[in-house]
C-alpha positions as CSV (number, residue, x, y, z in Angstrom):
1,X,-36.8,2.2,55.6
2,X,-34.3,-0.6,55.9
3,X,-36.7,-2.9,54.0
4,X,-37.1,-0.4,51.2
5,X,-33.4,0.1,51.0
6,X,-32.8,-3.6,50.9
7,X,-35.4,-4.0,48.1
8,X,-33.8,-1.2,46.1
9,X,-30.3,-2.7,46.4
10,X,-31.7,-6.1,45.3
11,X,-33.2,-4.4,42.2
12,X,-30.0,-2.7,41.1
13,X,-28.2,-5.8,39.7
14,X,-31.4,-6.7,37.9
15,X,-31.6,-3.3,36.3
16,X,-28.0,-3.4,35.3
17,X,-28.3,-6.9,33.9
18,X,-31.4,-5.8,31.9
19,X,-29.4,-3.1,30.2
20,X,-26.8,-5.6,28.9
21,X,-29.0,-7.4,26.3
22,X,-29.9,-4.1,24.6
23,X,-26.2,-3.1,24.4
24,X,-25.2,-6.6,23.3
25,X,-27.9,-6.6,20.6
26,X,-26.6,-3.2,19.4
27,X,-23.0,-4.5,19.2
28,X,-24.1,-7.5,17.1
29,X,-26.2,-5.4,14.8
30,X,-23.4,-2.8,14.4
31,X,-21.0,-5.6,13.4
32,X,-23.4,-7.1,10.9
33,X,-24.2,-3.6,9.4
34,X,-20.6,-2.5,9.1
35,X,-19.1,-2.1,5.7
36,X,-16.6,-4.9,6.2
37,X,-19.2,-7.5,7.2
38,X,-21.6,-6.5,4.4
39,X,-19.0,-6.4,1.7
40,X,-15.7,-8.2,2.4
41,X,-17.1,-10.8,4.8
42,X,-20.5,-11.4,3.3
43,X,-19.5,-14.8,1.9
44,X,-18.3,-16.0,5.3
45,X,-20.3,-17.8,8.0
46,X,-19.7,-15.5,11.0
47,X,-21.7,-15.5,14.2
48,X,-21.3,-12.5,16.6
49,X,-22.4,-13.1,20.2
50,X,-21.9,-10.4,22.9
51,X,-22.3,-10.6,26.6
52,X,-21.8,-7.4,28.6
53,X,-19.6,-6.2,25.8
54,X,-17.4,-9.3,25.6
55,X,-17.8,-10.5,22.0
56,X,-17.2,-14.0,20.8
57,X,-16.8,-14.7,17.0
58,X,-17.5,-18.2,15.8
59,X,-18.0,-19.8,12.4
60,X,-15.8,-20.1,9.3
61,X,-14.0,-17.5,7.1
62,X,-12.2,-17.7,3.7
63,X,-8.7,-17.0,5.0
64,X,-6.6,-15.3,7.7
65,X,-7.2,-11.9,6.2
66,X,-10.9,-12.3,6.9
67,X,-10.3,-13.7,10.3
68,X,-8.2,-10.7,11.3
69,X,-10.6,-8.2,9.5
70,X,-13.6,-9.5,11.5
71,X,-11.8,-9.2,14.8
72,X,-10.4,-5.7,14.1
73,X,-13.8,-4.4,12.9
74,X,-15.6,-5.6,16.0
75,X,-12.8,-4.3,18.4
76,X,-13.5,-0.7,17.3
77,X,-17.3,-0.8,17.8
78,X,-18.8,1.2,20.7
79,X,-19.4,-0.8,23.8
80,X,-17.0,-3.7,23.0
81,X,-14.6,-4.5,25.9
82,X,-13.0,-7.7,24.5
83,X,-13.1,-10.0,21.5
84,X,-12.6,-13.8,21.6
85,X,-11.9,-14.8,18.0
86,X,-12.8,-18.5,17.5
87,X,-13.2,-18.2,13.8
88,X,-11.9,-21.2,11.8
89,X,-10.5,-21.0,8.3
90,X,-12.5,-22.8,5.6
91,X,-9.3,-24.3,4.2
92,X,-8.7,-26.0,7.6
93,X,-12.3,-27.0,8.1
94,X,-12.8,-28.5,4.7
95,X,-9.3,-29.4,3.4
96,X,-9.3,-26.9,0.6
97,X,-6.4,-27.3,-1.8
98,X,-3.4,-25.1,-1.0
99,X,-3.4,-23.4,-4.4
100,X,-7.0,-22.4,-4.2
101,X,-6.5,-21.1,-0.7
102,X,-3.4,-19.1,-1.9
103,X,-5.3,-17.6,-4.8
104,X,-8.1,-16.6,-2.4
105,X,-5.6,-14.9,-0.1
106,X,-4.1,-12.8,-2.9
107,X,-7.6,-11.9,-4.3
108,X,-8.6,-10.8,-0.9
109,X,-5.5,-8.7,-0.4
110,X,-6.1,-6.9,-3.7
111,X,-9.7,-6.2,-2.8
112,X,-8.8,-4.0,0.1
113,X,-7.2,-1.5,-2.3
114,X,-9.5,1.0,-4.0
115,X,-7.5,1.0,-7.2
116,X,-7.4,-2.8,-7.6
117,X,-10.8,-4.0,-6.7
118,X,-11.7,-4.5,-10.3
119,X,-13.9,-7.3,-11.7
120,X,-11.4,-7.6,-14.6
121,X,-8.6,-8.8,-12.4
122,X,-8.3,-12.6,-12.0
123,X,-6.0,-14.6,-9.7
124,X,-4.8,-18.2,-10.0
125,X,-2.1,-20.2,-8.2
126,X,-0.1,-23.3,-8.8
127,X,2.5,-24.6,-6.4
128,X,3.0,-21.2,-4.9
129,X,3.3,-19.4,-8.3
130,X,0.5,-16.8,-8.6
131,X,-0.7,-15.5,-12.0
132,X,-2.5,-12.2,-12.3
133,X,-4.5,-11.7,-15.5
134,X,-7.1,-9.4,-16.8
135,X,-7.0,-5.6,-17.1
136,X,-6.2,-2.6,-15.0
137,X,-6.3,1.1,-15.8
138,X,-2.6,2.0,-15.6
139,X,1.0,0.8,-15.3
140,X,1.1,2.0,-11.7
141,X,-1.9,-0.2,-10.8
142,X,-0.2,-3.2,-12.5
143,X,2.9,-2.6,-10.5
144,X,0.9,-2.2,-7.3
145,X,-0.8,-5.5,-7.9
146,X,2.5,-7.1,-8.4
147,X,3.8,-5.7,-5.1
148,X,0.8,-6.7,-3.1
149,X,0.6,-10.2,-4.5
150,X,4.4,-10.8,-4.0
151,X,4.1,-9.9,-0.3
152,X,1.3,-12.3,0.6
153,X,2.5,-15.1,2.8
154,X,3.0,-18.3,0.8
155,X,3.6,-16.7,-2.6
156,X,6.9,-17.8,-4.2
157,X,6.6,-16.0,-7.5
158,X,4.2,-13.7,-9.3
159,X,3.5,-13.8,-13.1
160,X,2.0,-10.5,-13.9
161,X,-0.1,-10.9,-17.1
162,X,-2.3,-7.9,-16.4
163,X,-3.1,-5.7,-19.5
164,X,-3.4,-2.0,-19.3
165,X,-6.6,-0.5,-20.7
166,X,-9.4,1.9,-20.2
167,X,-11.0,1.8,-16.8
168,X,-14.4,0.1,-16.5
169,X,-17.6,1.7,-15.4
170,X,-17.4,3.1,-11.9
171,X,-19.8,1.9,-9.3
172,X,-21.6,4.2,-6.9
173,X,-19.2,4.9,-4.1
174,X,-20.4,3.8,-0.7
175,X,-19.5,5.5,2.6
176,X,-17.3,3.2,4.7
177,X,-17.6,3.4,8.5
178,X,-14.4,4.3,10.5
179,X,-14.3,1.0,12.2
180,X,-14.2,-0.8,8.9
181,X,-11.5,1.5,7.6
182,X,-9.3,0.9,10.7
183,X,-9.8,-2.8,10.4
184,X,-8.9,-2.8,6.7
185,X,-5.7,-0.8,7.2
186,X,-4.6,-3.1,10.0
187,X,-5.3,-6.2,7.9
188,X,-3.4,-4.7,4.9
189,X,-0.4,-3.8,7.0
190,X,-0.4,-7.2,8.7
191,X,-0.6,-9.0,5.3
192,X,2.3,-7.2,3.7
193,X,5.8,-8.6,4.4
194,X,7.3,-5.2,4.6
195,X,5.0,-3.9,7.4
196,X,3.9,-7.1,9.1
197,X,6.4,-6.8,11.9
198,X,5.6,-3.1,12.8
199,X,3.8,-2.2,15.9
200,X,1.5,0.2,14.1
201,X,-1.3,2.0,15.9
202,X,-4.3,2.9,13.6
203,X,-7.1,5.4,14.3
204,X,-9.7,6.6,11.9
205,X,-11.9,9.7,12.2
206,X,-14.2,10.4,9.3
207,X,-11.9,8.7,6.8
208,X,-8.7,10.4,8.1
209,X,-6.3,7.7,9.3
210,X,-3.7,8.5,11.8
211,X,-0.7,6.0,12.0
212,X,1.3,5.8,15.2
213,X,3.9,3.4,16.6
214,X,7.5,2.8,15.6
215,X,9.1,1.9,12.3
216,X,12.6,0.5,12.0
217,X,13.6,2.7,9.1
218,X,12.3,5.7,7.2
219,X,11.5,3.4,4.3
220,X,9.2,1.3,6.5
221,X,7.4,4.5,7.7
222,X,6.9,5.6,4.1
223,X,5.8,2.1,3.0
224,X,3.1,2.0,5.8
225,X,1.8,5.4,4.6
226,X,1.8,4.4,0.9
227,X,-0.1,1.1,1.6
228,X,-2.6,2.8,3.9
229,X,-3.4,5.7,1.5
230,X,-4.7,3.2,-1.1
231,X,-7.1,1.4,1.2
232,X,-10.8,1.8,0.5
233,X,-12.4,4.6,2.6
234,X,-9.2,6.4,3.5
235,X,-9.5,10.1,2.6
236,X,-6.1,11.2,4.1
237,X,-3.2,9.7,6.1
238,X,-1.5,11.4,9.1
239,X,1.7,9.5,9.5
240,X,2.9,10.1,13.1
241,X,5.1,7.0,13.3
242,X,8.5,7.5,14.8
243,X,11.7,5.9,13.4
244,X,13.8,3.8,15.8
245,X,17.2,5.4,16.5
């Protein structure tokens, strides 16, 4: 009996260890198949490695938005216990010109918003001055584009040359997973100067986003909700943020 017990005890670690590769493979696959990795991060060279739920991200991404988006997407996947984000920005790795990098950052920020991810919107930058050109469907969208671009780190001025015209053809809507929605909301709030400093907690359940944490003023709480409500995949926002006394 003691010999059988000893043999069994020796096999337990091996059995547990054998279960990790399957779980790690599922985590890596879930990351690659998430909406954010397939759509927003498809042009980046990201490698996802998991060991017992501890995920390491390596490779290069277009900008800090994508770096944050990749990390936040993986954090919310089942089985993930930690994320070590070793992603490097392409601009740092290749010496990309600052103006090109800034234009990419603004273009990325606009893409997170359902009403501004339009092929007709172009972004260029010169010495910190960003020019928006092309066409949007309404004056409200033109103003929103101005607000988002103005609040991207490094932007000194925005020249808004967007025209207002009829909306283009709609593409078939794609269901966005909750982990991707949560990551997009976090990235958008972090990117905006008005909400960057807030300790906002974000949870998503079937497209319904719940915001928690503390805002410094009622205006900041309202701004966080307004920005969140326009993120792709968000069906509704429950704003449970408190306002500091």
